[in-house]
C-alpha positions in Angstrom: -0.1 -0.1 -0.1 0.6 3.6 -0.9 0.6 6.8 1.5 -1.4 9.4 0.0 -0.7 12.9 1.0 -3.5 15.3 0.6 -3.8 18.7 1.1 -7.4 19.7 2.5 -9.4 22.1 4.5 -10.6 23.8 1.7 -13.5 23.7 2.2 -13.3 21.5 5.5 -16.8 20.3 4.6 -14.7 18.4 0.9 -12.7 16.9 3.7 -14.7 14.9 5.7 -15.7 13.2 2.8 -11.9 12.5 1.0 -11.1 11.3 4.6 -14.3 8.9 5.1 -14.5 7.8 1.6 -10.9 6.5 1.2 -10.7 5.4 4.1 -14.1 3.0 3.6 -13.2 2.4 -0.5 -10.4 0.9 1.1 -11.0 -1.1 3.3 -15.0 -2.5 1.4 -12.3 -3.3 -1.3 -8.5 -5.1 1.0 -12.1 -5.8 4.1 -10.9 -6.5 7.6 -9.3 -3.4 9.7 -7.4 -2.1 6.6 -7.8 1.8 5.8 -5.5 3.6 4.3 -1.9 5.2 4.6 -2.9 9.1 4.2 -1.3 12.0 5.6 -3.5 14.5 5.7 -2.4 18.8 6.0 -5.6 20.6 6.7 -4.7 24.2 6.0 -6.7 27.2 7.6 -9.1 27.9 4.5 -9.9 31.4 5.6 -6.4 33.2 5.5 -6.1 31.5 1.7 -10.0 32.6 1.2 -8.2 36.5 1.9 -5.3 35.6 -0.4 -7.7 34.2 -3.7 -9.6 37.6 -3.3 -6.8 40.0 -3.5 -5.3 37.7 -6.0 -2.1 37.2 -4.9 -2.1 33.0 -5.9 2.1 33.0 -6.2 1.5 33.3 -2.3 -1.0 30.9 -2.2 1.3 28.6 -5.3 4.8 29.0 -3.0 2.5 28.3 0.9 0.7 25.1 -0.4 4.2 24.1 -2.5 5.9 24.3 0.8 2.7 22.2 2.7 3.4 19.6 -0.2 6.9 19.1 -0.1 6.5 19.0 4.7 3.9 15.9 2.8 6.4 14.5 0.5 9.5 15.4 3.3 7.0 13.1 6.1 6.5 9.5 3.9 3.8 10.6 0.8 4.0 8.6 -2.2 1.5 10.6 -4.1 0.1 14.2 -3.4 -3.5 15.0 -3.9 -4.9 18.8 -3.5 -8.6 17.9 -2.4 -10.3 21.4 -3.7 -10.8 22.0 -7.8 -10.2 25.6 -7.6 -6.6 25.7 -5.7 -5.8 23.7 -9.2 -4.9 26.7 -10.5 -1.6 26.3 -9.0 -1.2 22.8 -9.4 1.3 22.7 -12.5 4.0 24.8 -9.4 2.9 22.6 -6.8 3.9 19.3 -9.2 7.2 21.2 -9.8 8.0 21.2 -6.8 7.7 17.6 -5.6 9.5 15.0 -6.9 6.2 12.3 -6.5 3.3 12.9 -8.2 0.7 14.7 -8.0 -2.9 13.1 -9.0 -4.6 16.0 -10.4 -8.5 16.2 -10.7 -9.2 17.0 -13.6 -8.0 13.9 -15.2 -9.5 11.5 -12.9 -12.9 13.2 -13.8 -12.0 13.0 -17.3 -11.4 9.4 -17.5 -14.8 8.8 -16.0 -16.6 11.6 -18.9 -14.3 9.0 -21.1 -15.6 5.7 -19.5 -19.5 7.0 -20.3 -18.5 8.3 -23.9 -19.2 11.6 -22.9 -17.5 13.9 -24.5 -19.5 17.5 -24.7 -19.3 18.5 -21.3 -20.8 21.4 -19.0 -18.6 22.6 -16.2 -20.0 24.4 -12.8 -17.8 25.6 -10.2 -16.1 28.2 -8.8 -15.6 31.4 -10.6 -12.2 31.2 -11.3 -12.8 27.7 -12.6 -15.3 28.9 -14.8 -13.9 31.9 -16.1 -10.5 31.2 -16.2 -8.9 28.3 -18.2 -7.1 26.2 -15.5 -8.9 23.1 -15.2 -10.8 23.3 -18.6 -7.5 23.4 -20.6 -7.0 20.1 -18.6 -10.0 18.7 -19.5 -9.3 19.7 -22.9 -6.2 18.1 -23.1 -8.0 14.7 -22.1 -10.4 14.6 -25.0 -13.5 16.7 -23.5 -15.2 19.5 -25.1 -16.3 21.5 -22.6 -18.5 24.5 -22.5 -19.6 27.2 -18.7 -22.5 29.5 -18.1 -22.5 32.4 -20.0 -24.3 35.0 -18.2 -22.1 36.1 -15.8 -24.5 36.3 -13.2 -25.6 32.5 -12.8 -21.4 32.5 -12.3 -21.3 35.1 -9.6 -24.6 34.0 -7.9 -22.6 29.8 -8.5 -20.4 31.3 -6.6 -21.6 33.2 -3.5 -24.4 30.0 -3.2 -20.4 28.2 -2.8 -18.7 29.7 -0.6 -20.8 31.6 1.6 -23.4 28.7 1.6 -21.7 25.5 0.8 -18.1 25.6 1.9 -20.5 26.6 5.5 -22.5 23.4 5.1 -25.4 24.6 3.9 -27.7 22.7 1.6 -30.6 25.2 0.4 -33.6 24.0 -1.6 -33.6 27.7 -3.5 -29.7 27.1 -4.8 -30.4 23.8 -5.6 -33.3 24.8 -8.1 -30.7 27.4 -8.9 -27.7 25.2 -9.7 -30.8 22.9 -11.7 -31.9 25.5 -14.1 -28.5 26.4 -14.7 -28.1 22.8 -16.1 -31.0 22.3 -18.1 -30.5 26.5 -19.6 -27.0 24.3 -20.6 -28.6 21.3 -22.2 -31.0 23.4 -24.0 -28.3 25.8 -25.4 -24.9 24.4 -25.6 -26.0 20.7 -26.6 -24.3 19.3 -23.3 -24.4 15.5 -22.8 -22.7 15.8 -19.6 -22.6 18.0 -16.7 -18.8 17.8 -14.3 -19.4 19.0 -11.0 -15.8 20.8 -10.5 -16.0 22.0 -7.0 -15.9 19.6 -4.5 -18.4 21.1 -2.6 -21.3 21.0 -4.9 -22.2 17.2 -4.5 -23.8 18.3 -1.8 -26.2 20.3 -3.3 -26.7 18.4 -7.3 -27.4 14.4 -7.2 -28.0 12.8 -10.3 -31.6 12.2 -10.3 -31.7 15.6 -10.4 -30.5 15.9 -13.7 -31.1 13.9 -17.7 -27.7 14.0 -18.4 -24.9 11.7 -16.7 -23.2 13.9 -13.4 -19.7 13.7 -13.6 -19.1 14.8 -9.9 -15.0 15.2 -9.3 -14.2 14.5 -5.5 -16.6 11.2 -6.1 -13.2 11.2 -9.8 -10.3 12.1 -7.6 -11.5 9.3 -4.5 -11.9 6.9 -6.7 -7.8 7.0 -8.4 -6.6 8.1 -4.6 -8.6 5.0 -3.7 -6.7 3.1 -6.9 -2.8 4.7 -6.8 -3.6 4.3 -2.9 -4.3 0.1 -3.2 -1.7 0.4 -6.4 -4.0 -0.4 -8.5 -2.9 2.2 -10.8 0.5 3.4 -12.1 
């Protein structure tokens, strides 16, 4: 079994899912009292969030790069960042390491490919939807990616993520809003699948809520982490 180093806390709500599911899936596969060999570094998200708002991504990259090196020094064989948005600095973090970083976009793209879906919609934070760091990585994996066009939709999705989901708040009105945006994308952009490109959105939207296949980055990432941990993937 390999040791996974996870940079978490962004938000702690989604990090709980990572810790619980990785251990459960490893135990389901191996049995007995087996659980994952994991080193978890939980950051203070408020500090990271303030740097995001001020646009100081260089400082975020350096801080998280140092954390990743700490995990490597502690014995991690692989690194995973338990959030989508922070993959904006994934290339820098990887450059600081001599071990692989398991990129969340690669993991969800594999799920799309297995489902024979190549035309997808992408929802996430404003950074994820407006900038290209996740979209480009998905397209490198053979996907055609669309995001909402309307600024008010992007802003409202971003607000729901940070003001509600990151605090564990699940509201019916927010769920209905996400579903309406997805349905508009199905109609206007002819998407065949939707990628929940934020680790908290799975708390709000379930596969049965929409008419097209749903690809959750959180679960996709966790599945790959388990495979690496159990050396089922090289």
